[in-house]
C-alpha positions as CSV (number, residue, x, y, z in Angstrom):
1,M,68.4,39.4,55.4
2,G,65.1,39.5,53.9
3,H,62.4,42.3,53.0
4,L,58.6,43.4,53.5
5,T,56.9,45.5,51.4
6,F,54.3,48.5,52.0
7,R,52.2,48.8,48.7
8,L,49.5,51.6,48.8
9,P,46.1,50.3,46.5
10,H,45.2,51.8,43.4
11,H,41.7,52.4,44.2
12,M,42.4,55.1,47.3
13,Q,41.0,58.5,46.3
14,Q,43.4,61.6,46.0
15,E,46.2,59.3,47.0
16,A,49.0,57.6,44.4
17,P,49.7,54.0,45.1
18,V,52.8,53.6,46.6
19,T,55.7,50.5,47.0
20,A,58.6,50.8,49.5
21,S,60.2,48.0,50.9
22,L,61.7,47.1,54.9
23,N,65.4,45.5,55.2
24,L,65.1,43.1,57.8
25,N,68.1,42.1,59.3
26,T,68.4,39.7,62.5
27,T,65.1,37.7,64.4
28,Y,64.9,41.3,66.3
29,D,63.3,43.0,62.9
30,A,61.4,39.7,61.5
31,N,59.5,39.9,65.3
32,F,58.9,43.5,65.1
33,A,56.8,42.7,61.6
34,A,54.8,39.9,63.3
35,E,54.1,42.0,66.0
36,I,52.9,44.6,64.0
37,A,50.5,42.0,61.9
38,E,49.4,41.2,65.3
39,L,48.6,44.7,66.4
40,F,46.2,45.1,63.0
41,G,44.7,41.6,62.8
42,F,46.4,40.1,59.9
43,T,49.1,37.7,59.1
44,I,52.8,37.8,57.0
45,E,53.4,35.4,54.1
46,E,56.9,35.2,53.5
47,P,60.1,33.1,51.6
48,M,60.5,30.3,52.8
49,S,64.2,31.1,53.2
50,Y,63.5,33.5,56.1
51,R,61.0,32.1,59.0
52,P,61.2,34.5,62.0
53,K,60.8,32.6,65.1
54,P,57.3,33.0,67.1
55,V,56.8,36.1,69.1
56,A,57.1,34.4,73.0
57,K,54.4,35.1,74.9
58,E,54.0,35.2,79.1
59,P,51.9,32.7,80.2
60,S,48.8,35.1,80.5
61,G,49.0,35.0,76.3
62,Q,50.4,38.9,76.5
63,T,53.6,39.8,74.4
64,L,56.5,41.0,76.2
65,P,57.2,44.2,77.7
66,K,59.9,44.9,74.3
67,Q,57.8,44.1,71.7
68,A,54.5,45.3,72.8
69,N,56.6,48.7,73.1
70,A,57.6,48.2,69.8
71,A,54.5,48.1,68.3
72,H,52.7,50.9,70.6
73,Q,55.7,53.2,68.6
74,A,54.6,51.9,65.2
75,G,51.2,52.5,65.7
76,K,51.7,55.9,67.1
77,A,54.2,57.0,64.3
78,A,51.1,55.8,62.2
79,E,49.1,58.3,63.5
80,N,51.5,61.3,63.8
81,F,52.2,60.8,59.8
82,G,48.7,60.8,58.9
83,V,48.5,57.4,57.6
84,K,46.8,53.4,58.2
85,L,48.0,50.1,57.9
86,V,45.5,47.9,56.8
87,R,45.6,44.3,55.3
88,P,45.8,43.3,52.0
89,H,43.3,41.7,49.9
90,A,43.9,37.5,50.0
91,G,45.3,37.3,46.3
92,N,48.2,40.0,47.3
93,L,51.0,37.5,47.8
94,V,53.7,40.2,47.4
95,A,52.5,42.9,50.0
96,L,52.7,41.8,53.5
97,F,50.3,44.7,55.1
98,L,49.2,48.1,53.4
99,V,50.2,51.8,54.4
100,K,47.5,53.8,53.6
101,G,47.8,57.7,53.2
102,K,49.2,60.3,51.1
103,Q,51.7,60.0,49.3
104,E,54.7,61.7,50.9
105,A,52.9,61.2,54.2
106,A,53.4,57.2,53.2
107,Q,57.2,57.8,52.3
108,A,57.6,59.8,55.1
109,F,56.6,56.6,58.0
110,I,58.1,53.9,55.5
111,Q,61.5,55.8,55.9
112,H,60.8,56.5,59.8
113,M,60.4,52.6,60.0
114,E,63.4,52.0,58.2
115,A,65.5,54.4,60.4
116,C,63.9,52.8,64.1
117,I,65.1,48.6,62.2
118,C,68.7,50.3,61.5
119,G,68.9,53.0,64.0
120,N,69.2,50.7,66.9
121,R,72.5,48.6,65.6
122,P,75.5,48.6,67.2
123,L,78.0,51.0,66.1
124,R,81.9,50.4,67.0
125,M,84.7,53.0,65.7
126,P,88.0,51.9,66.7
127,L,91.0,54.1,67.8
128,Q,94.1,54.0,69.9
129,I,95.1,55.4,73.0
130,P,98.1,55.1,74.5
131,V,97.9,52.5,77.8
132,D,99.1,55.7,80.6
133,L,96.7,58.1,79.0
134,Q,93.6,55.3,79.5
135,P,92.5,56.3,83.3
136,L,92.1,59.8,82.2
137,L,89.9,59.6,79.8
138,K,86.0,58.9,81.0
139,T,84.4,55.6,79.7
140,K,80.8,57.1,79.8
141,Q,81.6,60.1,76.7
142,A,77.3,60.9,76.0
143,P,74.0,58.6,76.9
144,G,74.4,55.3,75.3
145,I,77.9,56.2,74.1
146,W,80.6,54.4,75.8
147,L,84.7,54.2,75.4
148,K,85.5,50.5,75.9
149,M,89.7,50.5,76.8
150,P,90.9,46.8,77.6
151,L,93.1,47.7,80.5
152,R,94.9,45.2,81.5
153,E,97.9,45.3,83.9
154,D,99.6,42.1,82.7
155,D,98.6,42.9,78.9
156,P,98.0,46.3,78.1
157,S,97.4,47.2,74.5
158,E,96.6,50.8,72.8
159,S,93.4,49.3,71.2
160,C,90.5,51.1,72.1
161,A,86.8,51.4,70.6
162,L,83.7,53.9,70.6
163,I,80.6,51.6,71.2
164,G,77.3,53.0,70.2
165,K,74.2,52.8,68.1
166,E,73.6,53.6,64.2
167,K,71.4,56.6,64.9
168,D,73.9,58.0,67.3
169,R,76.7,58.5,64.3
170,A,77.1,61.9,64.5
171,L,77.4,62.2,67.7
172,M,80.1,59.7,67.8
173,L,82.0,61.1,65.5
174,K,82.2,64.3,67.0
175,K,82.9,62.7,70.5
176,L,85.6,60.5,68.7
177,A,87.4,63.8,67.0
178,D,87.4,65.3,70.8
179,I,89.1,61.9,72.1
180,E,91.6,62.2,69.4
181,G,91.6,65.7,70.2
182,Q,93.3,65.2,74.0
183,V,95.3,62.3,72.8
184,S,97.4,64.3,70.1
185,S,97.6,67.4,72.8
186,S,98.7,64.9,75.7
187,E,102.0,64.8,76.7
188,S,104.3,63.1,79.3
189,A,106.8,64.6,81.4
190,S,109.0,64.0,84.9
191,P,109.7,66.3,87.8
192,D,113.0,67.1,89.0
193,I,112.8,64.8,92.2
194,A,116.1,63.1,93.4
195,P,114.8,58.9,93.7
196,A,115.8,59.7,97.8
197,H,112.8,61.9,98.0
198,Y,109.9,59.8,96.0
199,D,108.8,59.1,99.3
200,K,107.6,62.7,100.3
201,A,106.8,62.7,96.6
202,I,104.6,59.9,97.4
203,G,102.8,61.1,100.7
204,K,101.9,59.1,103.6
205,G,99.8,56.0,102.4
206,G,100.1,57.5,98.8
207,A,98.1,60.8,99.8
208,R,100.0,63.3,97.8
209,I,100.2,61.4,94.6
210,S,96.1,61.2,94.9
211,Y,95.7,64.6,95.2
212,I,97.7,65.3,92.2
213,R,96.1,62.9,90.4
214,E,92.3,64.3,91.4
215,K,93.3,68.2,91.1
216,Y,95.1,67.6,87.7
217,G,94.0,64.7,85.7
218,V,96.8,63.3,85.2
219,R,98.3,60.1,85.6
220,V,101.3,59.8,87.6
221,N,103.9,56.7,87.6
222,V,106.3,56.0,89.8
223,P,109.2,53.7,89.4
224,K,108.8,50.2,91.5
225,D,112.9,50.0,91.3
226,R,113.2,53.8,92.9
227,E,115.6,55.0,90.4
228,S,113.8,55.6,87.5
229,P,112.6,58.9,87.0
230,I,109.0,59.6,88.3
231,V,106.4,59.9,85.1
232,V,103.2,62.5,84.7
233,S,101.3,61.9,82.0
234,G,97.6,64.0,80.6
235,L,97.4,66.8,78.9
236,S,100.4,69.6,78.7
237,A,98.5,72.6,81.0
238,N,97.6,69.3,83.1
239,V,101.0,68.0,83.2
240,R,102.6,71.2,83.8
241,G,100.8,72.1,86.6
242,A,101.3,69.1,88.8
243,I,104.5,68.7,88.1
244,K,105.5,72.5,89.5
245,E,103.0,71.9,92.4
246,L,104.5,68.2,92.9
247,E,108.5,69.8,92.9
248,E,107.2,72.7,95.7
249,L,105.5,70.3,98.1
250,V,108.5,68.2,98.0
251,Q,111.2,71.1,98.4
252,Q,109.2,72.3,101.1
253,D,109.5,68.4,102.7
254,V,113.2,68.8,102.4
255,L,114.0,72.4,103.7
256,Q,112.1,71.5,107.0
257,Q,114.1,68.1,106.8
258,C,116.4,68.5,109.9
259,V,120.2,68.2,108.3
260,V,123.5,68.9,110.0
261,L,126.1,71.7,107.0
262,P,129.3,72.2,107.5
263,V,131.0,76.1,107.9
264,E,133.6,75.6,105.2
265,I,135.9,78.2,107.2
266,L,139.4,77.6,108.7
267,P,140.1,77.1,112.7
268,E,141.6,80.5,113.3
269,D,138.4,81.9,111.9
270,I,135.9,80.5,114.6
271,G,137.0,83.4,116.6
272,I,135.3,86.1,114.0
273,T,131.7,83.4,114.3
274,I,131.5,83.5,117.3
275,G,131.9,86.9,118.2
276,K,133.0,88.4,121.6
277,S,131.4,86.4,124.7
278,G,129.2,84.9,121.6
279,F,127.2,87.4,120.6
280,H,127.7,86.7,116.5
281,A,126.7,83.2,117.3
282,S,124.0,84.1,119.6
283,K,122.5,86.7,116.9
284,V,122.8,83.8,113.9
285,Q,120.8,81.1,115.7
286,E,119.0,83.6,117.2
287,E,117.5,84.7,113.8
288,F,117.5,81.7,111.4
289,G,116.6,78.7,113.7
290,V,119.7,76.8,114.4
291,K,122.2,75.6,116.3
292,F,126.2,75.6,116.1
293,R,128.3,72.6,117.1
294,T,132.0,72.8,117.0
295,H,132.4,68.8,117.3
296,S,130.1,66.4,115.2
297,R,130.1,62.6,113.7
298,E,128.6,63.5,110.6
299,H,131.4,66.5,109.4
300,P,134.8,65.6,111.4
301,E,136.9,67.5,109.3
302,W,135.4,70.6,109.9
303,P,135.7,73.1,112.8
304,L,132.2,74.3,113.0
305,V,129.1,72.9,111.6
306,V,125.2,74.4,111.8
307,E,122.5,72.1,113.0
308,G,118.5,72.6,111.4
309,P,116.1,72.7,109.3
310,L,117.8,72.7,105.8
311,G,116.6,76.0,104.8
312,A,117.5,77.7,107.5
313,A,120.7,76.0,107.9
314,E,121.9,77.1,104.2
315,K,121.2,80.8,105.2
316,A,122.8,80.3,108.1
317,V,126.0,79.0,106.5
318,A,125.9,81.6,104.1
319,S,125.3,84.5,106.6
320,I,128.8,83.4,108.5
321,Q,131.0,82.9,105.7
322,L,129.9,86.1,104.3
323,Q,130.6,87.5,107.8
324,V,134.1,85.7,107.8
325,A,134.7,86.7,104.0
326,E,133.9,90.6,105.3
327,R,136.2,90.3,108.3
328,R,139.2,89.1,106.4
329,R,138.7,91.6,103.8
330,R,138.8,94.6,106.5
331,N,141.7,92.9,107.9
332,E,143.8,93.0,104.5
333,E,142.6,96.5,104.0
334,F,143.9,97.4,107.7
335,P,147.7,98.3,106.9
336,E,146.7,100.1,103.8
337,E,144.1,102.3,105.8
338,R,146.7,102.6,108.3
339,R,149.5,103.7,106.5
340,R,147.0,106.2,104.8
341,R,145.8,107.9,108.0
342,E,149.2,108.1,109.5
343,E,150.3,110.3,105.8
344,L,147.3,112.3,106.7
345,K,148.2,113.1,110.7
346,G,149.7,115.2,112.7
347,T,150.5,117.5,115.6
348,I,150.3,121.0,115.3
349,P,150.8,123.5,118.6
350,V,148.2,126.2,119.7
351,C,150.1,129.5,119.5
352,V,149.1,132.2,122.6
353,E,150.4,134.0,124.8
354,P,152.1,132.7,127.7
355,G,149.8,134.3,129.9
356,R,146.6,133.4,127.9
357,I,147.0,129.6,127.6
358,G,145.0,128.5,130.4
359,K,142.0,130.5,129.2
360,A,142.2,127.9,126.2
361,I,142.4,124.9,128.8
362,G,139.8,126.4,130.4
363,K,138.6,125.3,134.1
364,C,140.0,121.4,134.9
365,G,140.7,121.5,131.1
366,F,137.1,121.4,130.1
367,R,137.3,123.3,127.2
368,I,139.9,120.9,125.4
369,R,137.8,117.7,126.4
370,D,134.8,119.7,124.4
371,V,137.1,120.5,121.5
372,A,139.0,117.1,120.7
373,Q,135.9,115.2,121.3
374,R,134.1,117.3,118.4
375,H,136.9,117.2,116.4
376,G,138.0,113.9,117.1
377,V,141.6,114.6,118.2
378,T,144.4,114.8,120.9
379,I,145.0,117.4,122.9
380,Q,148.4,117.5,125.0
381,P,148.8,120.3,127.4
382,P,151.8,122.0,128.4
383,E,153.9,120.8,131.3
384,R,153.9,123.3,134.2
385,N,156.5,125.8,135.0
386,K,158.4,125.1,131.5
387,H,158.5,128.4,129.3
388,G,158.7,128.2,125.5
389,V,156.1,125.3,125.5
390,H,152.7,125.3,123.5
391,I,149.4,123.0,123.5
392,L,150.3,120.8,120.9
393,V,147.1,118.8,119.0
394,T,147.5,115.9,117.1
395,G,145.1,114.5,114.6
396,L,144.0,114.5,111.0
397,K,145.7,117.4,109.9
398,E,142.1,118.9,108.6
399,N,140.5,118.1,112.1
400,A,143.6,119.4,114.3
401,R,144.1,122.8,112.5
402,A,140.1,123.5,113.0
403,A,140.5,122.7,116.8
404,V,144.1,124.4,117.1
405,A,141.8,127.5,115.5
406,E,139.2,127.0,117.7
407,L,141.3,126.9,121.2
408,E,143.4,130.1,119.8
409,L,140.0,132.1,119.6
410,M,139.0,131.1,123.0
411,A,142.4,132.2,124.1
412,N,141.6,135.8,122.9
413,L,138.3,136.4,123.6
414,K,137.0,137.4,126.9
415,L,134.9,134.5,127.5
416,R,133.2,133.2,130.9
417,P,135.2,130.7,132.4
418,E,132.5,128.3,131.6
419,H,131.4,129.3,128.3
420,V,132.7,127.2,125.0
421,L,132.9,128.1,121.3
422,V,131.6,126.2,119.1
423,P,131.6,126.4,115.2
424,L,128.9,125.9,112.5
425,H,130.0,124.4,109.8
426,I,127.7,125.6,107.0
427,R,128.5,128.2,103.8
428,R,128.4,131.7,103.9
429,E,125.1,132.1,102.0
430,E,123.5,130.0,104.3
431,H,124.2,132.5,107.2
432,I,121.0,134.6,106.4
433,L,118.8,131.3,106.8
434,V,120.0,130.6,110.4
435,L,120.0,134.8,111.4
436,G,116.3,135.4,109.8
437,P,115.4,138.6,108.8
438,E,116.5,141.6,110.5
439,G,118.5,139.0,113.1
440,S,114.7,137.6,114.4
441,M,116.3,133.8,114.0
442,A,119.7,134.5,115.6
443,A,117.2,136.0,118.8
444,W,114.5,133.3,119.0
445,I,117.9,130.7,119.1
446,E,119.4,133.1,121.7
447,R,116.5,133.3,124.2
448,N,115.8,129.6,123.8
449,Y,119.1,127.9,124.2
450,G,120.9,130.1,126.2
451,V,123.9,131.2,123.4
452,Q,125.3,133.9,121.7
453,F,126.7,134.3,118.1
454,L,129.9,135.4,116.4
455,W,130.4,136.6,113.6
456,P,133.5,135.2,111.5
457,R,136.8,137.8,112.0
458,A,138.4,136.3,108.8
459,E,136.9,134.8,105.5
460,N,137.7,131.2,107.0
461,M,136.3,131.3,109.4
462,P,132.8,130.0,110.5
463,L,130.2,131.2,112.2
464,L,130.4,130.7,115.7
465,L,127.7,129.9,119.0
466,V,129.2,130.8,122.5
467,G,127.7,129.4,126.0
468,L,127.8,126.0,127.8
469,A,128.9,123.3,126.3
470,E,125.6,121.4,126.7
471,D,123.4,124.9,125.4
472,G,126.1,125.2,122.0
473,S,125.6,122.1,121.5
474,R,121.6,121.5,121.5
475,A,121.4,124.8,119.6
476,E,124.1,123.7,116.9
477,A,121.6,120.6,116.7
478,A,118.3,122.6,116.4
479,I,120.3,124.5,113.6
480,M,121.2,122.1,111.5
481,K,117.9,120.4,111.4
482,R,116.4,123.7,110.2
483,L,118.9,123.7,107.5
484,S,118.4,120.2,106.3
485,G,114.6,121.0,106.0
486,R,115.4,123.7,103.7
487,R,117.8,122.2,101.5
488,A,115.7,119.0,101.0
489,H,113.3,122.0,99.3
């Protein structure tokens, strides 16, 4: 370590003498002082303990570009601060050269020169970074500031350092805090991927792993033994996003993989699954894009297997099992439902005079056929040439009573042979909606559908339509449609 002393002379007018020293460190600083002396035409004498190396010269006698640039900067700085560099008098053995100018300007110039000399000194800030996070950080942190990471496969180390210069200390401290913040907010986690699917996670030629690394800026470590879990390291938010997308990509590939899944049903349930003429099987195969097989080497213990993409096969198996379970439930409930319906069923005779039985039956039995179809009952006409027998109506008691009432009414009315009665099952307060003001709606229906309205003769009788069976059905449909619209409002 050496010193250069700059002193202002006492005889300068309006200027106070200034004495300051420049700390010189290494041969480079001494060369810098020699360049300044050479630039302004004076020599420097120093203690015997410190001798700078001579300035290197090019063959042409010019200084090297780096040294010339340093001397030029010193002269330019003196001009900017409004001072001059002058040679001391011959007897001054302390001051090697003098700074001439105002006191404040001279001091500022000397401080500036010290900053130039000391600011270029290298600065190293050590820090610890986990080995798996080192590849995620940038080497160049800022102009002139570098992050040195000793990444070695054979000897990994967490000891790193931020390298720069003394003049960039403030910026280096800020970068150091940023790096430490990234390290503290980082984490390592493993995706939920089975070892058997590691190849799908890696992708062809490592394409999928590379895609995840580049997109999220994380490190993905796939174990060589293919038994340990995959480890994703990086910033917490990036790690979560990378794991989620990697799991989704692998799941998509797994679902597209062709598999053979067993359908766990009993052999006697095969008929339910296949259906009549293969109807159910064809429907499931077409809906899910799979195939049915009744024999397989993969699952010989089960009577039916489904072959296709994993996702579609799983859905098809679930659909078949649901269908079989529903059919079993219905089969178990059927005896109870049948018993209940038997209790509600009954046979009721149609009580009409023997001479009017033919009117109730209709030509070729068309009236009893129409009534049986609309009420869901069975009607048995009496045998011919037998006296004291009646028309018998069998079915749910409620439906049978309605059918009997209708047949008895047709037998006692004077109807045309081809006409039938069609009852309107509506509430009494809705009659006015069907008939309309002063019967206008009823008249319109009678004209357009060729039917007639028949008022009920008893409290429990409905409003009736009289006409051909086809016309009566069309008129009934139109009336019910009109009423449903009014009820909605």
